[in-house]
N, C-alpha and C positions, 0 to 999 in steps of 0.2 A: 310712698306710694298713694297714700290718702288724697294727695292732689291729683294724681294721675287718675283717679277713680271718681272724680268729681261729676262724671255724667252718668253713673249708675245709679239704679234705685237705692233709696235709702229709708230705714225704719228707725233712724236716731230719734225722731220725734214721738216714738212711742216707748221711750226709755223713763222708767220712775227710777232716778238716782238716788244713790246711798252713799253718804261718806263716813266710812268706817273709822277714818283716822289712824290706822295700823294695817300693815299688810294682810292681804287674804290669802290663804293657802288652799281653800277649796270652796266649791259650791254644790249644794244638793237641793232637791225639792222633796217636800212631803205634801202631796196634793198641790195646792195652789200656793202654798207657802214656801218660800225661798230661804236656805238656811245657808248662811255665809259663815265659814270656818275661819276664825282669826289666828293669826300666828301665836298669840298668847291668851290662854285662860278660857275664852268665851266663844260663843256663836251669837250671830245676829239674825234674828228671825224677822222675815219681811213678809206679811200676810199680802193676799191679794188686795185686800182693802184694809187700811189701817196703817199705823206708824210701825216703825221697826223697834225690835225689842233685844236688849242684849241679855244673855242667860250665861252665866259663869258654870264652867263645869270642871275646869281643870286648875290645879295650882301651880302653873308654870306653861310651857310650852305645849301646843298641840302639835303631834308629830305625824299623825295619820288619820284618815276618815274614810268611811264607806257608807252607803245608803241602800235601802230598798224602798218600796212604796210607804212604809209606815214608820221608819226609824232611822237614825243615823249613829252610826257607831264611830267613837273616836278613841284614840291612844295618846298619852302624854307622857312627858318625861317626868312626871310624879309617879309613873308606874301604875296608873289606873286605866282601866277600860270602861268606857261610859257609854249608855245608850241615851239618845234623847228622842222624844216624840214630837209631833207636831204643835203641841201646847207648850213646849219648851221644858217639860218635865224630864229630869234626868235620874237615871238609875245606874249605881256603880255595878258593872258586871264582875269585875275581878280587879284585885290589887295584887301586883307582883310581889311574891314574898321577899324578893331581894331587893325590891322598889327599882328594878331596872326600866329602862326606858321602853315603852311599847311603840316599836318601829313601824309596825305593820297591822292593820286590821282588814277584814273582810267579813261581808254578811252573805249567808247563804239560805239554803232551802228550808222551810218548816221552822223557822225560827233560829236557826243556826247561826253562830258567830264565831269567828277565827282571830286570833291575835299572835304576834310573835314577841318575844324580848331575848335578845342576844341568841343563842343557839337553840333555844327551845320555841316551838309552836304549839298553840293551844287551840282546841275546838270545844265549844260549849253548844250541845244541842237545844233545842226547843223546850225539852223536858227537864233540862239543867244538868244531864250526865256530862261531865267534862274528861278530856283526855288529852294527854301531853306527849309530844314526839321530840326526842332529841335529834338536832340536825347536824351535819358534818361541819357547818359552818355558820356564820350569821344569817339569817333571813334577809332576803334581799325584796321580796315581794309576795304576797298571797293572792289567791284567786280560788273561788269554788267553780267547779264543774257545772254545766246547767241542771245535769242530772245526778241524783245520788248524793250522798254526804262526802265527796270527794274533793280534797283540798290539793291545789298545786302550789309548791312553796319554792321559789327561785332562790339560790344560794350559790356559793362560788363552785364553780366547775359544773353547773347544770342546774336541775330542778328534782324535787321529789314530788311524786303522786301519793297521797295518802288517802285510804279509805277510812275516815275516822271512827266509824261505828263497826268496823270489821276488825278481826284479830291478825289478819294477814299482815306481812310484812310491807312497808311501802316500797313502791317502785323507784329507780333513779334513771333519770335522763341525763346522759353526760355530754358536756361540751366545755372544753377549757376556758376559763375567763371567769369574769365577776358578773353574775346575773342580779339585776337590781330591780325588776319588775317583772309580773306575770299576768298573763291574759288567757282565758280559754275561748276559743270560736263557740259561737252560739249553738252549732250544732255538735259541739263536743269532741270534734275529730281531730283539732288541732290545738297544741299549746304553744304559745309565743312567749319570749322573754326579750326585755330590753337589757341592755348591757352597758358597762361602763365604757366601752368602746362606743364609737358612733355608727351601731349595727343592731340589727335584730336577729335573734335566733329562734328557730321554730322545731318543732317534731310533730309528724303525722303519727298519731298514736296507734293506728292499724299496723304499722310496721317499724315504728321509731325511725323513719326516715327523716334525716336533718335538712333544715331549710335555712339557709342564710340570706339575709335582707340587708344590703349594704348600700353606699353611696351618699350618707349622710354627711352634712357639714359640721353637725354636732351631736351630742348624747341624744337618744330620743327618750324624752322624758313624760310624753303622753300618746297614748294610743287608744283606739275605740272601733269596735266593729259596726258598720252601717247596719241598718234594718235588714233582717234577713241574713246577715252574716256575708254579704256578697263581696264586701270591701273593707280592708283593714286601714282606716284612716291614722296617720301619724305626724307628729311634729319632728323637729330636728333638721329641717332643711328651710330654705327662703322659699319654697313652695309647700303646698298641700300635697303629701305622698300617699297615694292610695295603691295597696296591693291587693291583686284580684284573689278571691277565694271562692269563686263560683264553681270549679271542677273539684273532681277528687284528689287532684295533685296540688291544690292551693297555688300558692305563687311560684312553685318549682318550675324553673326554665322560663319564666314569664318577668317581664319589666313592669314596673309601677307606672300608674297614670300619675301626672304631675300638674295640677292645678294651682290657680289663684299665687302667681309669684309675686314677692315683695322685696323690698330693699333690706329686710331684716328677717331674723328667723322666726318661724312658726314655734310657739311654745306651747299652747294647749289647742287640743281638738275635742269636739264632742260631736257625735252623730246624732241627728234629728231619730226620735223614736218611730215614726211613721212614713217618712219620706227619704228619699237618696240626695240628702242634704247634709253638710257638714258646716258646724260653726268652726271657725278658726281664729285664735288669738295670738297676735304676733308681739315681738318684743318691744314694738314702739306704742303699744297700746290699741292698735288697729285690730277690730274684729270684723271679720267678713262671713257671710253665708254663702257657702258655695254648692250649687248644684252638681252631682257627679257626672251625670248624663253628658252636660254640654259644658260645663265648667261656668255657667252664668253666675253672676255675682250680686250680693245685695250687701251695701254698706250698713253694718250694725252699730259701729263705734269708730269715730275719727281717731288716727294715733295721736296720743297726747305725751309720749315720752315714756311712761313708766310700762313695763311688760305686763301683759296679761298673765295671770296666775291661775285663774279658775273659770271654768265655763260649766253650765250645767242646763238641760232642757227638762222641762216637766215632762210628765207621762204621756199628755196628749200633744206636745210638739207647739204648744200655743204661747209659751213662754220661755225665754233664754235669760238666765242669771250670769252675770260676768263680774269678775273682780280683778283688781290690778295690785301691782306691788306698792303702790302708793297709798292704798286703803280707799281708792274710788272704786263703787261698784254699783249695780243697778241691775233691775230686770227689763226686759224688752217684751213688751206684750205685743204677740202677733195675731192675735185672735181677730 
């Protein structure tokens, strides 16, 4: 579909390319510095001005990462949880006593971090206090709620809501099947999980009402709320799928908006932090910027064959980092 978009506006000329040489699994920004998570051992740091720098942080595969404005948290198959700052300084947060894989990580409020290993979830507060929760099955994904030290943990047959700084028992949200990812709406009213099947499931927390979001051609591996939480952008289809979350019922009884059709599946989505725009990366390497209001598109990267595996905006929305399975990456400067 790149050829069919030859007449749309393009920002390809604003790209600062980066050849990582190995597959990229995630991208983040700390200020104006882009951090690319490699599949093995290291991060690549690309500042706004200057050369890229490689920082080794794990003795093996990097399985998970998450970031806030000042730090990137990673988990590896070496059993370690590591924090990295904008200068590339790394700190080992924890080493699993059994050297289990650190499957998932999350960053939370007031310096809190979370990670999972097998059937155990861990939270460490900004003051260093640590708590552990045994789960009914292996964790499939972690997400902090926007307020309070509340962690959502996806797992088989549902999700667990855990106030990690309280003594109360965690709450269970049930729905049969394997839940592999978790996300909380910006207003804290909805929990969404991705599943092994090509479907999303959700709960309205006020009354535990279930929501089922289906119609995908493949598993939904990437989902992100637009600015203000109006739309949930998702991959898993040959179009950008946007579920409406403006009302009190979320997407219940509503159909999604479908934009930016392509010949291959959308693999990664990332919502602009200031505008109703979504960056979409496809299985052929194509990257589009899509305006939600009217579906207008801007070409950010032509399809080159290798799937896009990472997308991230900086906090101001003036830079977009992308990474692909073949190790090609870059930052598009939009200011």
